[in-house]
C-alpha atoms as one frame of an Amber mdcrd trajectory, in Angstrom:
protein
 100.660  17.525  50.414 101.411  20.915  48.304  98.599  22.629  46.804  98.750
  24.934  43.961  97.991  28.270  45.121  95.660  28.828  42.283  93.947  25.447
  42.781  90.934  25.078  45.131  87.532  23.471  45.519  85.667  26.659  44.392
  87.503  27.177  41.466  87.679  23.731  39.949  84.284  23.123  40.964  83.051
  26.187  39.156  85.070  25.776  36.176  83.720  25.710  32.640  82.687  22.281
  31.237  83.418  21.234  27.684  79.637  22.098  26.801  79.972  25.692  28.135
  83.317  26.271  26.402  81.836  25.017  23.256  78.813  27.512  23.352  81.208
  30.284  24.077  83.720  29.291  21.319  80.989  29.045  18.785  80.626  32.762
  18.613  84.270  32.813  17.499  83.982  32.260  13.653  87.450  30.965  13.261
  86.894  28.471  16.457  83.419  27.715  15.386  84.546  26.188  11.832  86.649
  23.895  13.420  84.166  22.441  16.202  82.995  18.780  15.845  79.225  18.373
  16.034  80.172  15.747  18.650  83.219  13.662  19.706  82.820   9.945  18.558
  82.067   7.338  21.225  85.417   5.431  20.880  88.976   6.548  21.076  91.824
   4.531  19.585  93.612   2.265  21.703  96.796   3.497  23.619  99.012   6.794
  23.724 102.572   6.001  24.091 102.310   3.653  27.093  98.602   4.667  27.369
  95.354   2.783  26.616  91.975   4.071  26.321  89.611   3.645  29.167  87.102
   6.472  28.336  84.121   6.503  30.936  82.524   9.550  28.523  80.698   8.883
  25.404  81.332  12.007  23.958  77.539  13.420  24.078  77.968  17.221  24.670
  74.258  17.255  25.949  71.100  14.973  26.703  68.630  14.634  23.574  66.079
  17.122  22.788  63.512  15.313  24.844  65.893  15.356  28.025  66.624  11.690
  27.816  70.100  10.040  27.943  71.736   6.673  27.783  70.829   4.644  30.828
  74.534   3.405  31.418  75.866   7.177  31.048  73.267   8.386  33.985  73.825
   5.429  36.433  77.786   5.745  35.756  77.224   9.537  36.597  74.959   8.855
  39.551  77.800   6.784  41.141  76.496   3.238  40.539  79.666   1.827  39.052
  81.888   2.560  35.975  80.242   2.619  32.537  81.424  -0.702  31.717  80.251
  -2.559  34.887  76.764  -0.857  34.459  76.700  -2.431  30.844  77.217  -5.631
  32.513  74.406  -4.871  35.116  72.185  -3.879  32.358  72.977  -7.071  30.320
  72.427  -9.481  33.237  68.844  -7.984  34.073  69.815  -6.429  37.282  68.254
  -2.942  36.368  64.630  -2.033  36.152  63.181   1.173  34.496  60.130   2.292
  35.838  59.359  -1.313  37.268  60.392  -3.051  33.927  63.516  -5.018  33.501
  65.748  -3.589  30.744  68.681  -5.495  29.077  69.208  -3.322  26.093  72.297
  -1.177  26.361  70.953   1.571  24.320  67.938   2.252  26.579  67.242   5.780
  27.239  66.302   7.506  30.576  65.009  10.722  31.729  66.929  11.489  35.029
  64.238  14.175  36.069  61.169  11.782  35.884  62.186   8.253  35.475  62.730
   5.709  38.294  65.678   3.373  38.168  66.393   0.295  40.424  69.582  -1.714
  40.538  69.237  -4.919  42.053  66.077  -3.936  43.685  67.396  -0.684  45.092
  66.223   2.509  43.724  69.103   4.870  42.326  69.013   8.706  43.097  69.520
   9.715  39.519  72.022  12.959  39.029  71.040  15.193  36.084  73.701  16.217
  33.813  73.513  19.926  34.655  73.620  19.089  38.225  76.901  17.266  38.313
  79.621  19.177  39.822  82.792  18.673  37.454  85.980  17.678  38.990  89.412
  17.782  37.641  92.639  16.431  39.596  96.303  15.728  38.448  98.249  12.918
  39.899 101.832  12.074  39.431 101.311   8.535  39.155 104.378   6.079  40.541
 105.537   3.218  38.865 104.337  -0.067  39.937 100.831   1.071  40.213  97.864
  -0.023  37.917  95.883   2.723  36.073  92.276   1.396  36.654  89.675   2.114
  39.162  89.727  -1.421  40.610  91.842  -4.564  40.485  89.970  -7.987  40.965
  93.443  -9.295  42.275  93.974  -6.698  45.077  96.994  -4.627  43.550  97.538
  -1.098  44.087  95.787   1.321  41.760  95.907   4.956  40.986  92.626   5.466
  43.269  94.736   4.475  46.322  96.434   7.669  45.878  93.484  10.043  45.432
  91.613   8.909  48.585  89.707  11.878  49.746  89.936  13.806  46.518  86.004
  13.593  45.945  83.088  12.178  47.788  81.776  11.383  44.030  83.411   9.023
  41.670  86.346  10.250  39.630  88.374   8.119  37.179  91.502   8.432  35.239
  91.686   9.528  31.537  93.362   6.824  29.596  96.053   4.578  31.347  99.753
   4.668  32.073 101.640   1.415  31.913 102.313  -0.445  35.431 105.838   0.561
  35.117 105.433   4.051  33.637 105.015   7.161  35.782 104.128  10.584  35.565
 100.988  13.284  34.669  97.730  11.446  34.962  94.270  13.283  34.850  91.418
  11.870  36.810  88.053  13.526  36.383  84.441  12.674  36.248  83.720  14.849
  33.039  83.170  11.978  30.614  82.827  14.459  27.800  86.190  15.938  28.289
  87.639  12.597  28.921  86.472  10.920  25.677  87.365  14.328  23.626  90.984
  14.129  25.165  91.784  10.687  24.079  90.138  10.900  20.568  92.710  10.664
  17.944  91.227  13.736  16.041  91.821  16.056  18.958  95.731  15.139  18.841
  96.439  16.359  22.447 100.116  16.368  22.846 101.613  14.166  25.757 105.435
  15.009  26.684 107.409  11.942  28.025 110.876  11.751  29.396 112.334   8.323
  28.282 115.552   6.603  29.221 116.676   4.054  26.485 119.326   1.804  26.486
 122.618   2.840  24.658 123.253   6.202  22.646 120.960   6.332  19.486 122.226
   8.122  16.704 120.849  11.318  15.180 119.775   9.364  11.995 117.934   6.774
  13.858 116.071   9.260  15.817 115.305  11.181  12.570 113.414   7.746  11.587
 111.118   7.871  14.316 110.949  11.846  14.150 109.334  11.124  10.473 107.258
   8.316  11.402 107.896   4.646  11.662 105.779   1.806  10.343 104.676  -0.581
  13.127 102.584  -3.442  12.780  99.426  -1.582  13.240 100.437   1.306  10.576
 102.669   4.100  10.307 103.324   6.468  13.462 102.897  10.225  13.067 105.629
  12.590  13.017 106.838  13.385  16.599 109.330  15.571  18.467 112.292  13.776
  20.003 115.055  15.912  21.679 118.160  14.422  23.492 117.930  15.673  27.124
 121.029  13.862  28.688 123.463  11.131  27.801 125.188   8.976  30.133 127.615
   6.396  29.748 125.596   3.729  28.715 122.108   5.080  28.784 120.393   8.245
  27.117 117.389  10.378  28.303 115.245  11.736  25.594 112.070  14.049  25.639
 109.457  12.719  23.250 105.963  14.510  22.230 103.349  12.270  21.012 100.242
  13.369  19.427  98.438   9.958  18.771  97.372   7.054  20.588  99.027   3.586
  20.398  99.322   0.685  22.779 102.936   0.705  24.113 104.039   2.894  21.365
 107.139   4.379  22.949 108.488   0.882  23.722 107.713  -0.242  20.046 109.111
   2.589  18.545 112.646   2.482  20.176 112.656  -1.360  20.063 112.575  -1.118
  16.431 115.771   1.214  16.330 117.382  -1.207  18.838 117.422   1.096  21.811
 114.941  -0.478  24.472 113.100   1.685  26.571 114.116   1.430  30.232 112.092
   3.903  31.913 109.233   6.352  31.161 108.042   9.446  32.664 105.134  11.566
  31.225 105.669  15.039  32.331 103.094  16.844  30.496  99.191  16.095  29.283
  98.336  18.668  27.026  98.634  22.121  28.619  98.798  20.272  32.214 102.564
  20.058  33.661 103.123  17.764  36.301 105.770  20.346  37.614 107.128  19.786
  40.992 104.333  17.444  42.035 105.868  14.524  43.927 105.580  11.182  43.057
 102.182   9.680  44.465 100.717  13.261  44.959  97.762  15.097  43.698  96.150
  18.175  43.186  93.159  19.930  41.728  93.509  21.633  38.245  93.380  25.285
  38.188  90.666  27.297  36.577  93.159  28.414  33.964  94.473  24.567  33.463
  90.732  23.567  32.892  90.095  26.136  30.462  93.159  25.484  28.649  92.282
  21.948  28.386  88.929  22.809  27.013  90.502  25.077  24.319  93.009  21.896
  23.425  90.278  19.538  22.571  88.100  21.847  20.451  90.751  24.046  18.794
């Protein structure tokens, strides 16, 4: 697998976290005025052909007393996804200091509390001790963007085997039949920030549509079109290549809607035949071959952090 010469374990694992970058940028008056106090817990659903599946809840740091939500700490410690941990808590399979807890908002002090899951003690990882990991995968078509599939179908995790001994997960989702740039990380704060609509992180897609759409039809989409869940934001659309029966266009979206690209082009009677995401924020898939992954460079991580708090 080809490696970026600037990418490497030392670089990505010593790169800044969202919290570190925020502190630095607070010293810049222009940036400080635009920094949110925190990123809200939920992002809107979907982005082009992406659906939100955030692992982070957007907390930049633990509470003043050092406590954090139990589900967040257990997910960070490698027990399971945040959603699965919630199920374990709700079903009474988690104990805190010898007492069964079922309240999802339970707080825990990773440095001092004792937690067991189904009777087994869990070594809790404190936030500052977690090594942040960031990868880019060129997702192939015909692959599910999820950590695990109960029907045994191939997922994106099958393509990043060996990337990390710890747990990483995809930032958002690409449809089963879509391909292209997908970021995987264990940085829940950054993941939540990237997918929140307020940050307006741009994603660039190459989209193959049936027929040859006229400019006046594309202008309708560029200005924003009303879908069943409301009007879309203005977007950029450029014709890349016209064939005899189909057309490739480049689309840049800055919002999140479920299956948005397909619904947009369906409205102008030019159905989508293929979707390739070539860029997610400042991270470009470049010459990374389908099914391959690489670590993000230190510069790419820095650019991502600047993008979500700009």
